[in-house]
N, C-alpha and C positions, 0 to 999 in steps of 0.2 A: 099107586103111580094110574095116571089116568090114561088113556094114546086115543084121538082124531083121525081113525082111516077113512081115507078116502081115493074111489080108486080116480087113479088118472088118465087120459092118454098121455097127459106131460104137464111139468110142475115146474118152475124153477125157486128158487129164494135170491130179491136183490138186494146190501145192505152198501147205501150210501153212493148208487146206480149200478154199480157193479153187481152183474151176477157170481154170486158163491158157490151155489147147488142146485143141479137143475136134472129131469130125470123123465125121458118119453116114457112111452105105458109101463103104468106102477101104481106102488102105494107112496102116498103123500102122511106124514105119523105127524099131527102137534102130539108134543108130548109136555104133558104136567107131571112134577113130580113132587107128594106132601110127605111132608116133615116125618111122615110111620116109614118112610120105603128104604129100603137100603136094597144090594147088589142081589138077592137072592126074588124081592119082589122084580125087578129090573127082569133079571134073568126069565119072572114064568111070562111077564109083557109081550118080550124081544119073543118069545117061541108061539106067546095066540098071534102075534103080529104076523112073522112070516111063516105061520102053517090056516092060516084063519084064511077060509074058501073062500073067497068074491067078484072070483073070476071064472067067463064063461067056458063051459066044456063045449064039444061037438054042438050037442041037444043047448046049447043055449044056458043052461043049467050051472049054477053056480057052486062047480064042484072044482075047481083048481083056486089056489093058493100063489101068493105073487111068485114061489120058485118055479111051481109048474107053467106057469102063465110066462115064463124069462119076463118079469116084468124090471122095476128098478126099487128103491125104498130110497125115499128124500124126506129125513127123521129136523125136523124145528124146535125147537125149544118154546113153550108156551107155556108158562103161569097163570095163566087165566083161569084151565081147566078146571084148577085142582077148587077155584072160587066156592065158596058158599049162596046161594044163592035162596034159597027155600025163603025167608025174610026179608027186608024190608028193599028199600030202593035203590041198595048201591053194595056193590056183591062187598064181600068178607075173605080175604087170605092168610085167615089165621090156623089153618090146614096143610098150610104152604110149604118147602123144605127150605131152609135160609138158603142165599145166594152161592151159598159155599158148597154147601148138602146137594144140593140141585143139578148144580153145573160138574161136579164129583161123580153124579150118580148117571148124570147125561151123557156125558165122556164115557163113562164103564159101557151104557147100552150104547151108543154110536160104537167101541170098542171090538162090543160081543158081534153085533152085527157084523159088522163088517169082516172079522173072523167064520163067520157062518153064511156069508150072501151075498152076492155082489151084484150086480154098482151099488153104494148107498153112497147115499150126498146128501148136504148136511145146509142148515144158513149156519149162524154166526152165535154161540150163547149171547144173552142180554142184550143182543145186540136194539139196536131197531131196521124193521127186516121188512120188506118186501116180498110178501106169497102171493105166486100169480100162478094160475089154475086153469084146466080142463075138470071137472068133474067128470067120469063114463057112470055115465047113468039117469040121473045122480045116486049115488053109492057112496054108502055116509054110515058106519058103529062106530061107536066108542064102547072103547074098551076099558078092562078095569083086572089091574091085579090084587 
């Protein structure tokens, strides 16, 4: 499972011209699910996302996590994150989970995130989404579990 987190001053997801999820200051998480992933993998990545220290403390050092900073979390499914890109000029998605498995783990991830943290907003799984954000920093990290 891969998660690309971006520290944002605001972010939103639109589907068919309608905003379906939005946050102010916080983390935008683009989430990719691989075929070998399971609930344990999702739990590990969620722990990392919620505790990764990317927000500045009073000294300006990245010592605070999203919870400590009082931010939100916007979770967006992104199957292209699991693409194999080392060879050739076209991505391979052979490592990716089936749509059914990916949706199940995405839903599980969001459910567990909402049980541990608020606010959590989402996109729509497998929809054609338009993601708008203001990356604060810019600060972006690829997390893997």
